[in-house]
C-alpha positions in Angstrom: 78.7 74.6 112.9 76.7 72.9 115.7 76.3 69.2 116.1 74.1 67.1 114.0 72.6 63.6 114.5 74.1 60.7 112.6 73.0 57.2 113.0 71.8 57.8 116.5 75.1 59.5 117.6 76.0 63.1 117.9 78.7 64.0 115.3 80.3 67.4 115.8 81.4 69.3 112.7 85.0 70.4 112.4 85.9 73.7 114.0 89.1 75.7 114.3 88.6 76.0 118.0 90.6 73.7 120.3 89.9 73.0 124.1 92.4 71.8 126.8 90.9 70.3 129.9 92.4 69.9 133.2 90.3 67.3 134.7 89.8 66.4 138.4 87.5 64.1 140.2 84.5 66.5 140.5 85.5 69.5 138.3 87.3 70.5 135.1 89.1 73.7 134.1 88.7 74.4 130.4 90.6 76.7 128.1 89.4 77.3 124.5 91.7 78.8 121.9 91.2 79.8 118.3 93.4 78.9 115.2 95.7 81.8 116.0 96.2 80.7 119.6 94.1 83.5 121.0 92.1 82.9 124.2 88.3 82.5 123.4 87.2 81.3 126.9 88.4 80.0 130.3 86.2 78.6 133.0 85.8 75.9 135.7 82.7 73.6 135.7 81.4 70.4 137.0 82.4 67.4 135.0 78.8 66.7 134.0 78.6 70.1 132.3 81.7 69.7 130.0 80.0 68.1 127.0 77.3 70.9 126.8 80.0 73.6 127.3 81.9 72.2 124.4 78.8 72.0 122.2 77.8 75.5 123.1 81.3 76.9 122.0 81.4 74.6 118.8 84.8 73.2 119.7 86.5 71.1 117.1 89.1 69.2 119.1 89.4 68.4 122.8 92.5 67.2 124.8 93.1 66.2 128.4 95.9 64.7 130.4 95.7 60.9 131.2 94.7 60.1 134.7 92.0 58.0 136.4 89.6 60.9 136.6 89.6 61.5 132.8 88.3 58.0 131.9 84.6 58.6 132.4 84.6 62.0 130.8 86.7 60.8 127.8 84.3 58.0 127.1 81.3 60.3 127.4 82.9 62.7 124.9 83.7 59.9 122.5 80.2 58.6 122.6 78.8 62.1 121.8 81.0 62.4 118.8 83.7 64.8 119.9 87.3 64.5 118.5 88.7 63.9 122.0 92.4 62.8 122.8 94.2 62.0 125.9 97.9 63.2 126.3 100.8 61.4 128.0 101.3 63.2 131.3 105.0 62.8 131.6 105.8 63.8 128.0 103.4 66.7 128.1 105.1 68.2 131.2 108.5 67.9 129.5 107.2 70.0 126.7 105.1 72.4 128.6 106.9 72.8 131.9 105.8 76.0 133.7 107.3 77.7 136.8 103.7 78.7 137.9 101.5 75.6 138.2 97.6 75.9 138.3 94.6 74.4 136.6 94.4 77.5 134.3 97.9 77.2 133.2 97.7 73.5 132.6 94.5 73.6 130.6 96.0 76.4 128.4 99.3 74.5 127.9 97.3 71.5 126.7 95.1 73.5 124.4 98.2 75.2 122.9 100.0 71.9 122.3 96.8 70.5 120.7 96.5 73.5 118.4 100.1 73.1 117.2 99.7 69.3 116.9 102.6 68.8 119.4 100.6 66.9 122.0 102.2 63.5 122.9 99.2 61.1 122.9 98.4 58.4 125.3 96.5 55.1 124.3 93.1 54.8 125.8 91.5 51.3 125.2 88.0 50.8 124.2 85.4 49.6 126.7 85.8 45.9 125.8 89.6 46.0 126.2 89.3 48.2 129.2 87.1 45.8 130.9 89.5 42.9 130.2 92.4 45.0 131.4 90.7 45.8 134.7 89.9 42.1 135.3 93.4 40.8 134.7 94.9 43.5 136.8 92.4 42.8 139.5 93.5 39.2 139.7 97.1 40.3 139.9 96.1 42.7 142.7 94.3 39.9 144.7 97.3 37.5 144.3 99.7 40.0 145.5 97.5 40.8 148.5 97.5 37.1 149.4 101.3 37.0 149.1 101.5 40.0 151.5 99.3 38.2 154.1 101.4 35.0 153.8 104.5 37.1 154.5 102.7 38.6 157.5 102.2 35.2 158.9 105.8 34.2 158.5 107.0 37.4 160.1 104.7 36.8 163.0 105.9 33.2 163.5 109.5 34.4 163.4 108.8 37.2 165.9 107.2 34.5 168.2 110.3 32.2 167.8 108.3 29.5 166.1 109.8 27.4 163.3 107.5 25.8 160.7 107.9 22.2 159.5 110.5 21.6 156.9 109.1 18.4 155.5 106.3 20.2 153.6 105.4 23.7 152.5 103.6 26.1 154.8 100.8 26.6 152.4 100.2 23.0 151.5 97.3 21.1 153.1 99.6 19.7 155.9 101.1 23.2 156.4 97.7 24.8 156.9 96.7 22.1 159.4 99.9 22.9 161.4 99.1 26.6 161.3 95.5 26.3 162.5 96.7 23.9 165.2 98.8 26.8 166.7 95.5 28.5 167.8 97.1 31.9 167.5 94.5 34.7 166.9 96.7 36.8 164.5 97.4 33.7 162.3 93.7 32.7 162.4 92.8 36.3 161.3 95.3 36.2 158.4 94.2 32.8 157.3 90.5 33.9 157.1 91.5 36.7 154.8 93.7 34.4 152.8 90.8 32.1 152.4 88.5 34.9 151.1 91.1 36.1 148.6 91.5 32.5 147.5 87.8 32.2 146.7 87.8 35.4 144.8 90.9 34.4 142.8 89.3 31.1 142.0 86.1 32.7 140.7 88.0 35.3 138.7 90.4 32.7 137.2 87.4 30.6 136.0 85.9 33.7 134.2 89.2 34.5 132.6 89.7 30.9 131.5 86.3 31.0 129.7 87.2 34.3 128.0 90.6 32.8 126.9 88.8 30.0 125.1 86.7 32.4 123.1 89.5 34.8 122.0 91.4 33.8 118.9 94.4 36.2 119.7 94.7 34.7 123.2 94.7 31.1 121.8 97.4 32.1 119.4 99.5 33.7 122.2 99.1 30.4 124.3 101.0 28.6 121.6 104.1 30.3 122.7 106.0 28.3 125.4 105.8 29.8 128.8 102.6 31.8 128.1 99.5 30.5 129.7 95.9 31.7 129.6 96.3 34.4 132.2 99.5 35.8 130.7 98.0 35.8 127.2 94.9 37.7 128.4 97.1 40.3 130.1 99.3 40.7 127.0 96.1 41.1 124.9 94.6 43.7 127.3 97.8 45.8 127.5 98.5 45.8 123.7 94.9 46.3 122.6 94.9 46.7 118.8 98.3 45.3 117.5 97.8 47.5 114.4 98.8 50.6 116.4 102.4 49.3 116.4 104.0 49.5 112.9 106.8 47.1 113.9 107.9 45.0 116.8 110.5 47.4 118.2 107.7 50.0 118.8 105.9 47.4 121.0 109.1 46.6 122.9 109.5 50.4 123.4 106.0 50.6 124.7 106.7 47.9 127.2 110.0 49.7 128.3 112.1 46.8 127.4 114.5 48.6 125.0 117.8 50.0 126.2 118.0 53.7 126.9 120.3 55.6 124.5 122.6 58.6 125.2 124.2 60.3 122.2 126.5 63.3 122.3 128.5 64.3 119.2 129.7 61.1 117.6 129.4 58.9 120.7 126.4 56.6 121.3 126.1 54.8 124.7 123.3 52.4 125.7 122.2 52.1 129.3 119.6 50.1 131.2 116.1 49.5 129.8 113.8 52.6 129.7 111.0 51.1 131.9 108.7 53.5 130.2 105.2 52.6 129.0 103.2 49.7 130.2 104.8 48.3 133.5 102.2 45.4 133.4 103.3 44.3 130.0 107.0 44.5 130.9 106.3 42.6 134.2 104.3 39.7 132.5 106.9 39.4 129.7 109.7 39.0 132.3 107.8 36.4 134.2 107.0 34.5 131.0 110.6 34.7 129.9 111.7 33.2 133.2 109.4 30.2 132.7 110.3 29.9 129.0 114.1 29.6 129.5 113.7 27.3 132.6 111.4 24.8 130.9 111.8 24.9 127.1 114.6 24.5 124.6 114.0 27.2 121.9 116.1 29.7 120.1 115.2 32.2 122.8 116.4 30.0 125.7 119.6 29.1 123.8 120.3 32.8 123.3 119.5 33.3 127.0 122.0 30.8 128.1 124.7 32.2 125.8 124.1 35.8 127.1 123.8 34.8 130.7 127.4 33.3 130.6 128.7 36.7 129.5 126.5 39.4 131.1 124.6 37.5 133.9 121.2 36.1 134.3 119.3 39.3 135.0 120.5 41.0 131.7 119.9 37.8 129.9 116.3 37.4 131.2 115.3 41.0 130.1 116.8 40.3 126.7 114.7 37.1 126.6 111.6 39.0 127.5 112.2 41.4 124.7 112.6 38.5 122.2 109.5 36.9 123.5 107.6 40.1 123.1 108.8 40.2 119.5 107.4 36.7 119.0 104.1 37.8 120.5 104.0 40.7 117.9 104.6 38.3 115.1 102.0 35.8 116.3 99.3 38.6 116.6 100.4 40.5 113.5 100.3 37.5 111.1 97.7 35.4 112.9 99.9 32.3 113.0 100.9 30.1 115.9 104.4 30.0 117.4 107.1 27.9 115.7 110.7 27.5 116.9 113.6 28.7 114.7 116.2 26.1 114.0 
């Protein structure tokens, strides 16, 4: 029942024992249960000792709740051949809500749900997709930090009673010359930070552009009006393997772009979108939809204009984002470029 070597990797034979892990930054609390749900062992250990602990007890399946801390441990267990899964934290808590909260209780609840095959799983990208995801999210973070600094400069100018020139943008070449000519220490400090962020964004953008050229899926996504190289890379990194979604509606649900549904008796009522799942995918699809309907005349933008007249632009933009995501699904699933419907 121990582990055997197979093609240079450790593959662990199937066992009736399951283990729930409550993982923290430096330590993990583990609970092992047998097929009948009886407690086999419970203990806390350093994260580095988890793999040997599982091997020692010949554990068949392992589960842990999704968090930043679980990523290194999950990758290690997968590399060593363990049947490891990561659960969706919010859905897991809905199923296994406890009045008394502790690491011991949490790890046992995860183990019980795993044993009964009731554990709601969370998608964990492989290392390649994970690296791409980190890179596109890092660029978004840097851009947002730059925006915050620009807002700080405008706030400071307003506080000082200074009005910037209206003939050109504040962040154009002439605008920056005007800003530096003020010789205000706070403004100079913010501008130095903005310059540093700009250089990092430029370097990162060049790397991503090169990656986009080499990726077939990204090139296909870029045939969709309103989706550029960065948007396509972000969509690719958030979706991962398109095969994990059996149909387009599942992908829209993963992006939180489907209406919430309330059903009681024979009455069904639909509310606002769920906003569950990937907030990054939802954000970029709404951004792309805004560009799409503003610049291109397609069946999506025509539908947008029709709906905007009845329900408003915000509702219509979300609907356009959902339709655009359906198009992304079709392009990736069938490996064919975008074409506009008559």
